[in-house]
C-alpha positions as CSV (number, residue, x, y, z in Angstrom):
1,M,2.0,10.2,33.3
2,T,4.6,10.5,30.3
3,E,6.3,7.9,27.6
4,I,9.3,7.9,29.4
5,G,7.4,7.2,32.9
6,H,5.8,4.2,31.5
7,L,8.8,2.9,30.7
8,E,10.0,2.9,33.6
9,R,6.7,1.3,35.5
10,M,7.4,-1.3,32.6
11,R,10.5,-2.0,33.3
12,A,10.1,-2.3,37.5
13,W,6.5,-4.7,35.9
14,F,9.4,-7.1,34.4
15,N,11.8,-7.0,37.1
16,S,9.2,-8.0,39.4
17,G,9.0,-11.6,37.3
18,A,5.0,-11.3,36.5
19,T,5.9,-12.1,32.3
20,R,8.1,-15.1,32.9
21,S,5.8,-18.4,33.8
22,Y,4.4,-20.3,31.1
23,K,1.1,-20.1,32.3
24,F,1.0,-16.4,31.7
25,R,2.7,-16.1,28.3
26,Q,0.5,-18.8,26.9
27,E,-2.6,-16.9,28.5
28,Q,-1.3,-13.4,26.7
29,L,-0.9,-15.4,23.6
30,K,-4.8,-16.7,24.0
31,K,-5.6,-13.3,24.6
32,L,-4.3,-12.1,21.7
33,R,-5.7,-14.9,19.1
34,A,-9.4,-14.1,20.7
35,A,-9.1,-10.5,19.9
36,I,-7.8,-10.7,16.7
37,I,-10.1,-13.1,15.8
38,K,-13.1,-10.8,17.6
39,H,-12.0,-7.8,15.3
40,E,-11.4,-9.5,12.3
41,E,-13.7,-7.6,10.3
42,G,-12.4,-4.2,11.9
43,I,-8.9,-5.5,10.3
44,Y,-10.6,-5.8,7.1
45,Q,-12.2,-2.5,6.7
46,A,-9.1,-0.7,8.5
47,L,-6.6,-2.4,6.0
48,Y,-8.9,-1.5,2.9
49,E,-9.5,1.9,4.1
50,D,-5.2,2.1,4.3
51,L,-4.6,0.0,1.4
52,K,-7.5,-0.8,-0.6
53,R,-6.9,-4.5,-0.3
54,S,-9.8,-7.6,-0.1
55,K,-10.3,-9.5,2.5
56,E,-8.7,-12.7,1.0
57,E,-6.0,-11.2,0.2
58,C,-5.8,-9.3,3.8
59,W,-6.1,-12.8,5.0
60,V,-3.5,-14.3,3.5
61,T,-1.2,-11.8,3.8
62,E,-2.1,-10.2,7.2
63,N,-4.7,-11.9,10.0
64,G,-4.2,-15.6,8.6
65,M,-0.3,-15.3,8.6
66,V,-0.6,-13.6,12.4
67,L,-3.2,-16.4,13.4
68,S,-0.7,-18.6,12.4
69,E,2.4,-17.8,13.9
70,L,-0.1,-16.9,17.4
71,N,-0.9,-20.8,16.8
72,A,2.5,-22.1,16.1
73,A,3.3,-20.2,19.9
74,I,0.6,-21.2,21.6
75,R,1.1,-25.2,20.6
76,H,4.8,-24.7,21.1
77,V,6.0,-22.4,23.9
78,H,6.5,-24.6,26.3
79,R,8.9,-26.6,24.6
80,W,10.7,-23.5,23.6
81,M,10.9,-22.8,27.0
82,R,12.7,-25.9,28.6
83,P,16.4,-26.0,28.5
84,Q,18.2,-27.7,25.9
85,R,20.8,-29.9,27.0
86,T,24.1,-29.8,25.2
87,G,27.3,-31.7,25.0
88,T,30.3,-31.2,27.4
89,N,34.0,-31.8,26.3
90,L,36.3,-34.1,27.7
91,V,38.4,-31.3,29.9
92,N,35.0,-30.7,32.1
93,L,33.5,-34.3,32.6
94,P,31.5,-35.4,34.3
95,S,29.8,-32.1,34.4
96,G,26.6,-31.6,32.7
97,S,25.7,-28.4,30.4
98,K,22.2,-26.7,29.0
99,L,21.2,-23.4,27.8
100,M,18.5,-21.6,29.1
101,S,16.4,-19.3,27.5
102,E,16.3,-15.9,29.6
103,P,13.5,-12.8,28.5
104,L,15.3,-10.1,27.6
105,G,13.4,-7.6,29.5
106,V,11.6,-4.2,27.5
107,V,11.9,-4.2,24.2
108,L,10.8,-1.9,21.2
109,I,9.1,-3.2,18.2
110,I,9.2,-0.5,15.8
111,G,5.9,-1.5,12.2
112,P,6.1,-0.4,9.0
113,W,3.2,1.3,6.7
114,N,2.9,-1.6,3.7
115,Y,1.8,-4.9,6.2
116,P,1.1,-2.6,9.0
117,F,-0.8,-5.7,11.3
118,Q,1.2,-8.3,9.9
119,L,4.6,-7.2,10.5
120,L,3.8,-5.2,13.7
121,F,2.2,-8.4,15.7
122,N,4.0,-11.0,14.2
123,P,7.4,-10.1,16.1
124,L,5.0,-9.4,18.8
125,I,4.1,-12.8,19.2
126,G,8.0,-13.7,19.7
127,A,8.4,-11.0,22.1
128,I,5.1,-12.3,24.3
129,A,6.2,-16.0,24.0
130,A,9.5,-15.3,25.2
131,G,8.5,-13.6,28.1
132,N,9.2,-9.7,27.7
133,C,7.0,-6.4,27.9
134,V,6.9,-4.3,24.8
135,V,6.3,-1.0,23.2
136,L,5.0,-1.1,20.2
137,K,5.4,1.6,17.8
138,P,3.2,1.2,14.7
139,S,3.4,3.2,11.4
140,E,1.4,6.2,11.1
141,H,0.8,6.5,7.4
142,A,-1.4,3.5,7.9
143,P,-4.2,5.4,10.5
144,A,-6.9,3.2,10.2
145,T,-5.4,0.0,10.8
146,A,-2.9,1.7,13.9
147,A,-6.2,2.8,15.0
148,I,-7.8,-0.7,15.0
149,M,-4.5,-2.2,16.6
150,K,-4.3,0.2,19.4
151,T,-8.1,-1.3,20.3
152,I,-7.1,-4.8,20.1
153,I,-4.1,-4.0,22.1
154,E,-5.1,-1.7,25.0
155,E,-8.5,-3.7,24.8
156,I,-6.6,-6.9,26.3
157,F,-3.0,-6.0,27.6
158,P,-2.5,-3.5,30.6
159,P,0.2,-0.7,29.6
160,E,2.8,-1.6,31.9
161,Y,3.2,-5.0,29.7
162,I,2.2,-4.0,26.4
163,L,2.3,-0.1,25.6
164,Y,1.0,1.4,22.1
165,A,3.2,4.2,21.5
166,E,1.7,6.4,18.8
167,G,3.2,9.4,17.2
168,E,5.7,10.7,14.1
169,G,8.0,8.2,14.0
170,A,11.2,10.8,13.2
171,K,9.9,12.4,16.6
172,L,8.5,9.6,18.7
173,I,11.6,7.0,18.5
174,P,14.5,9.0,18.9
175,Q,13.0,10.4,21.8
176,L,12.1,7.1,23.6
177,M,15.5,5.5,22.9
178,E,17.3,8.3,23.8
179,Q,15.7,8.4,27.3
180,F,15.6,5.0,27.7
181,R,17.6,1.7,26.8
182,F,15.9,-0.6,25.5
183,D,16.9,-4.6,26.1
184,H,16.1,-4.8,21.8
185,V,14.9,-2.9,18.9
186,F,13.0,-4.8,16.5
187,Y,12.8,-2.6,13.2
188,T,10.9,-3.0,10.1
189,G,10.8,-0.5,7.3
190,S,14.1,1.0,4.8
191,T,17.3,0.8,5.0
192,Q,17.8,4.8,5.2
193,V,16.2,4.3,8.5
194,G,17.0,1.3,9.7
195,R,20.7,2.9,9.7
196,L,19.4,5.8,11.9
197,I,18.0,3.0,14.4
198,Y,21.1,1.3,14.5
199,K,23.4,4.1,15.2
200,M,20.9,5.3,18.2
201,A,21.0,1.7,19.7
202,A,24.6,1.3,19.3
203,D,25.3,4.2,21.8
204,K,23.7,2.2,24.0
205,L,25.1,-1.1,22.9
206,V,21.6,-2.3,22.5
207,P,20.8,-5.1,20.2
208,C,18.6,-5.0,17.4
209,T,17.1,-6.9,14.2
210,L,16.4,-4.9,11.3
211,E,14.1,-6.3,8.6
212,L,15.1,-3.7,5.7
213,G,14.6,-4.6,2.1
214,G,16.4,-3.9,-1.3
215,K,16.3,-5.2,-4.7
216,S,15.4,-8.7,-4.6
217,P,16.2,-10.1,-8.3
218,C,14.3,-13.1,-10.3
219,V,15.9,-15.2,-12.5
220,V,14.2,-17.2,-15.5
221,E,16.4,-19.6,-17.0
222,D,15.4,-21.0,-20.3
223,D,14.3,-24.0,-19.2
224,A,11.6,-22.4,-17.2
225,N,8.1,-23.0,-17.1
226,L,7.3,-19.6,-18.1
227,K,3.4,-20.1,-17.5
228,V,3.9,-21.2,-14.3
229,A,6.4,-18.7,-13.9
230,A,4.5,-15.5,-14.9
231,R,1.7,-16.7,-12.9
232,R,4.0,-16.9,-9.4
233,I,5.7,-13.7,-10.3
234,V,2.8,-11.6,-11.3
235,M,0.7,-12.8,-7.9
236,T,3.4,-11.4,-5.6
237,K,4.6,-8.6,-7.6
238,F,1.5,-7.0,-7.9
239,S,-0.1,-8.3,-4.4
240,N,-0.7,-4.8,-2.1
241,A,0.1,-2.9,-5.7
242,G,4.1,-4.2,-5.2
243,Q,3.8,-2.7,-1.7
244,M,6.1,-5.5,-0.4
245,C,9.7,-5.7,0.7
246,V,10.1,-9.1,-1.0
247,A,8.1,-8.9,-4.2
248,P,10.6,-9.6,-7.0
249,D,12.2,-6.3,-8.0
250,Y,13.3,-6.9,-11.3
251,I,13.2,-9.7,-13.8
252,L,16.3,-10.9,-15.6
253,V,15.2,-13.4,-18.2
254,K,17.2,-15.8,-20.5
255,A,17.2,-13.9,-24.0
256,S,15.6,-16.6,-26.1
257,V,12.8,-16.7,-23.7
258,K,12.3,-12.9,-23.2
259,Q,9.5,-12.7,-25.9
260,A,7.8,-15.4,-24.9
261,F,7.9,-14.8,-21.3
262,L,6.8,-11.4,-21.7
263,A,3.8,-12.1,-23.7
264,E,3.0,-14.8,-20.5
265,L,3.5,-11.9,-18.1
266,Q,0.9,-9.8,-20.0
267,K,-1.7,-12.4,-20.5
268,T,-1.2,-13.2,-16.8
269,I,-1.9,-9.5,-15.6
270,K,-5.1,-9.4,-17.6
271,Q,-6.6,-12.7,-16.1
272,F,-5.7,-11.7,-12.5
273,F,-6.6,-8.0,-12.9
274,G,-9.1,-7.6,-15.8
275,D,-8.9,-5.1,-18.7
276,D,-8.7,-2.4,-15.8
277,A,-7.2,-3.2,-13.1
278,S,-8.9,0.1,-11.5
279,Q,-11.8,-1.9,-11.2
280,S,-10.4,-4.8,-9.8
281,Y,-11.7,-6.5,-6.5
282,N,-8.1,-7.9,-6.3
283,Y,-6.1,-4.8,-6.6
284,G,-5.0,-2.3,-4.2
285,R,-3.6,1.3,-4.2
286,M,-0.6,3.2,-2.9
287,I,-0.5,4.5,0.5
288,N,-0.1,8.1,0.1
289,R,0.8,10.7,-2.8
290,A,4.4,10.7,-1.7
291,Q,4.8,6.9,-2.5
292,Y,2.5,7.6,-5.6
293,D,4.7,10.4,-6.8
294,R,8.0,8.3,-6.5
295,V,6.7,5.4,-8.2
296,T,5.1,6.7,-10.8
297,N,8.3,9.0,-11.7
298,Y,9.3,5.5,-12.8
299,L,7.5,5.1,-15.8
300,E,9.1,7.5,-17.5
301,Q,12.9,5.9,-17.2
302,A,12.2,3.0,-19.6
303,T,9.6,1.3,-22.6
304,I,6.5,0.5,-20.8
305,F,5.6,-2.9,-22.6
306,C,2.4,-2.7,-20.6
307,G,0.1,-0.7,-18.2
308,G,1.4,2.5,-17.1
309,K,-2.1,4.0,-16.5
310,I,-2.5,6.1,-13.6
311,D,-4.9,8.1,-11.8
312,P,-3.5,10.4,-8.7
313,E,-6.7,10.9,-7.1
314,Q,-7.1,7.3,-6.6
315,L,-3.6,6.8,-5.8
316,Y,-4.3,4.2,-8.7
317,I,-0.8,3.4,-10.3
318,E,-1.9,0.2,-13.3
319,P,0.6,-3.1,-13.1
320,T,3.1,-2.0,-15.5
321,I,6.1,-4.1,-17.2
322,L,9.4,-2.0,-18.4
323,T,11.4,-3.3,-20.9
324,D,14.4,-1.3,-22.7
325,V,15.7,-0.3,-19.0
326,N,19.4,1.5,-18.1
327,L,20.8,0.0,-15.4
328,D,21.8,3.9,-14.2
329,D,18.3,4.5,-14.4
330,R,16.7,5.1,-10.8
331,V,14.5,2.7,-11.4
332,M,17.3,0.2,-11.5
333,N,19.0,1.7,-8.0
334,D,16.4,2.5,-5.9
335,E,13.4,0.0,-3.9
336,I,10.9,-0.2,-6.5
337,F,7.9,-0.9,-3.8
338,G,5.2,-0.2,-6.2
339,P,3.2,-2.0,-9.2
340,V,6.3,-1.4,-11.9
341,L,8.5,-4.7,-13.0
342,P,11.7,-3.9,-15.3
343,V,12.1,-7.1,-17.1
344,I,15.8,-7.2,-18.5
345,E,17.5,-9.5,-20.5
346,F,20.7,-12.2,-20.4
347,T,22.7,-14.8,-22.9
348,S,25.0,-15.5,-19.5
349,K,25.1,-16.3,-16.1
350,E,28.6,-13.9,-15.5
351,E,26.1,-11.2,-17.5
352,A,23.0,-11.2,-15.0
353,L,25.2,-11.7,-11.8
354,A,27.1,-8.6,-12.4
355,I,23.6,-6.9,-12.4
356,I,22.6,-8.7,-9.2
357,N,26.2,-7.7,-7.4
358,R,24.9,-4.0,-7.9
359,H,23.3,-4.1,-5.2
360,P,24.5,-7.2,-3.3
361,D,23.2,-8.7,-0.4
362,P,19.3,-8.9,-1.2
363,L,16.6,-10.0,1.0
364,A,15.1,-12.3,-1.3
365,F,16.6,-14.1,-4.4
366,Y,14.0,-16.0,-6.8
367,V,14.7,-18.4,-9.5
368,Y,12.7,-20.1,-12.0
369,T,14.5,-23.3,-13.8
370,S,13.3,-27.4,-14.2
371,S,17.4,-27.9,-14.0
372,A,18.5,-29.4,-10.4
373,S,21.9,-28.2,-11.3
374,K,20.9,-24.6,-12.6
375,E,19.1,-24.4,-9.2
376,N,22.2,-25.1,-6.8
377,E,24.1,-23.1,-9.1
378,W,22.3,-20.0,-9.0
379,L,22.0,-20.6,-5.3
380,D,25.1,-20.8,-4.2
381,A,26.1,-18.0,-6.5
382,V,23.6,-15.4,-4.9
383,P,24.0,-14.3,-1.1
384,S,20.6,-13.4,0.1
385,G,18.5,-13.7,3.0
386,G,16.3,-16.0,1.8
387,A,15.0,-17.7,-1.4
388,C,12.5,-19.6,-3.6
389,V,13.1,-22.1,-6.5
390,N,10.2,-21.4,-8.8
391,N,8.3,-19.4,-6.0
392,S,8.3,-15.9,-5.1
393,S,7.7,-14.7,-1.8
394,W,6.0,-17.5,-0.4
395,H,8.9,-18.7,1.8
396,L,7.9,-16.0,4.7
397,T,4.5,-17.7,5.2
398,N,6.4,-20.9,6.3
399,H,6.8,-20.6,10.0
400,H,9.6,-23.5,10.3
401,L,11.8,-20.8,7.9
402,P,13.8,-18.1,9.8
403,F,13.0,-14.7,7.7
404,G,15.4,-12.2,7.6
405,G,18.1,-10.0,5.5
406,R,21.7,-9.8,5.7
407,G,24.3,-7.1,4.7
408,N,21.8,-4.3,3.7
409,S,18.9,-5.9,3.6
410,G,19.0,-6.3,7.3
411,T,19.9,-8.6,10.3
412,G,18.7,-11.0,12.6
413,R,15.9,-13.5,11.7
414,Y,12.1,-14.2,13.1
415,H,8.9,-16.2,12.5
416,G,7.9,-19.0,14.6
417,R,10.5,-21.0,17.2
418,Y,12.9,-17.7,15.3
419,S,11.2,-15.1,16.7
420,Y,11.1,-16.3,20.4
421,D,14.6,-17.0,20.0
422,T,15.2,-13.3,18.8
423,F,13.3,-12.0,21.9
424,S,15.3,-14.2,24.5
425,H,18.7,-14.6,25.9
426,K,20.7,-17.9,25.4
427,K,22.4,-18.4,28.9
428,A,25.0,-21.1,28.8
429,V,24.8,-23.2,32.2
430,M,27.4,-25.9,33.3
431,K,26.5,-27.9,36.4
432,T,29.6,-29.7,38.2
433,P,29.1,-32.6,40.8
434,T,31.3,-32.3,44.1
435,W,31.7,-36.5,44.1
436,F,34.5,-35.7,41.8
437,D,37.2,-33.4,42.5
438,P,40.5,-34.4,41.2
439,A,44.1,-32.6,42.2
440,L,45.3,-32.4,38.5
441,K,43.1,-29.6,38.2
442,Y,44.9,-27.8,41.0
443,P,48.4,-25.9,41.7
444,P,51.1,-26.8,41.7
445,F,50.9,-27.6,37.7
446,K,54.3,-28.9,37.2
447,G,54.6,-31.7,34.8
448,K,51.4,-31.8,33.9
449,L,51.4,-30.3,30.6
450,K,51.6,-33.5,28.8
451,I,48.4,-34.5,30.3
452,F,46.9,-31.1,30.1
453,K,48.0,-31.3,26.2
454,W,46.2,-34.9,26.4
455,V,42.8,-33.8,28.0
456,I,42.3,-30.1,26.2
457,K,42.1,-30.5,22.4
């Protein structure tokens, strides 16, 4: 059967109501959790094959995050499904009002290659909890992880419920979206591809969640704890060899502490990854040669303060700090998405904001400071999808917080309850009793304007 034939079967199965009950939803979430636990070692092996990541890093950024989301959904989906009572205004009394959550229908989730397991399965959890049928499109650029995810999905879910659609994204996604109207499209990846998907979805008025990227700035003030800042920035920036959408893309450091901070960064990189990061258990590789070539080109555009060693056979790029960066260079205009970190000094807030505003609405913004007033000033001054104070990237691990971008960095949000809401329609319902039916509400209306003005305000 063709993919389109499968999609029509999915539509019919959804319309049958099979996915709507609380019991069904919870059972599917538990099945998924059990399968992930069963295939834990296979997931580790696949992620190592694709990205050379350690088990510990995989647990924190992939397996563990997904299981945390699953546990939250299993515990709370019954509460999420309950109608939410709302207020009723004076003109509609004694009516009662509520919001009911409805599943959207058949949804498409498109995953990226950098965190290929977590970024495909986390939105899947929300879609299942909300009662939808789901088409999953993994990235073809992480083939080992795509294979283990296929095993998990096809082992526990029938294709009329969860369809695992493999193929070259540039061909398969347009084919699916042109021939079938999805009820929602959830895409994680580059802004360039996100625009194309948004255009295809707009042609059929399909709502989208776009989790994109951009240049996430990191500000280090002169009153920051430089040692802690260096540890927290290095940990997240060089996790997965920098291939993280919320990794600090560049650092703006107060000029008076620049040299001291650079020294802390260099010392921390050595502490975390040793004298030769290519031999480190804790350090990954670029996903493929195209990404390796793209990122190594940035090394020619500034002064290498530390790092800079490369090995094309291993797809290895050493953790690298750049200084003397020209703001017009590609390294300061592209999303780096690799283990290269420019450090730029600033003397005034206005100077730093002028640099940040060259790429507005970043996916994330980070500020390191000991001052509550500076913290609030920076958070107010820099619109962003999310933010951390004295931390970097870890906000996305908290399922109590929504995760998503704004403007060029994306639209929509998910994680925890927010994932459920993304894949649900909130239907407004008002129920009016029949025992009270005043003539005031009906024609003739002449002479009732004064009382209408009193009631409707």
